[in-house]
C-alpha positions in Angstrom: -9.0 5.6 -11.2 -11.9 3.3 -12.1 -9.6 0.4 -12.6 -7.9 0.9 -9.2 -11.3 1.1 -7.5 -12.6 -2.0 -9.3 -9.6 -4.0 -8.1 -10.1 -2.7 -4.6 -13.7 -3.8 -4.5 -12.6 -7.2 -5.9 -10.1 -7.6 -3.0 -7.1 -7.5 -5.3 -4.9 -5.3 -3.1 -1.7 -5.9 -5.1 -3.3 -5.0 -8.4 -5.0 -2.0 -6.7 -1.6 -0.6 -5.6 -0.1 -1.4 -9.0 -2.8 0.9 -10.6 -2.4 3.6 -7.9 1.4 3.7 -8.8 0.5 4.0 -12.5 -1.9 6.8 -11.6 0.8 8.6 -9.6 3.4 8.2 -12.2 1.1 9.6 -14.9 0.4 12.7 -12.8 -3.3 11.8 -12.4 -5.0 14.6 -10.5 -7.5 12.3 -8.9 -5.0 10.7 -6.6 -6.1 12.6 -3.4 -9.8 11.8 -4.2 -9.2 8.1 -4.5 -7.3 8.2 -1.2 -10.4 9.5 0.6 -12.6 6.7 -0.6 -13.8 4.3 2.0 -12.6 1.1 0.2 -9.7 -1.0 1.0 -7.0 0.4 -1.2 -4.2 -1.8 0.1 -3.5 0.8 2.8 -1.3 -1.7 4.7 0.9 -2.2 1.6 4.3 -0.5 1.9 4.0 0.8 -1.7 0.7 2.5 -0.8 2.4 4.1 2.2 5.2 5.4 0.0 2.6 6.9 -2.4 0.8 8.5 0.6 4.0 10.1 1.8 4.9 11.3 -1.7 1.5 13.0 -2.0 1.8 14.4 1.6 -1.5 12.7 2.6 -2.4 11.9 6.2 -2.3 8.3 7.5 
């Protein structure tokens, strides 16, 4: 989770979503918590939207 947040703060949207996908695939239980953070997690990225839908999280 820390890596994804670090990339988000650095403005590296693609790498942020890469790490979010890794977190999801590994079953990381912190996924909903990272979604709620007020940092740009690449929310406009289609892969992020797919992850959001897979986790049943609101838009």
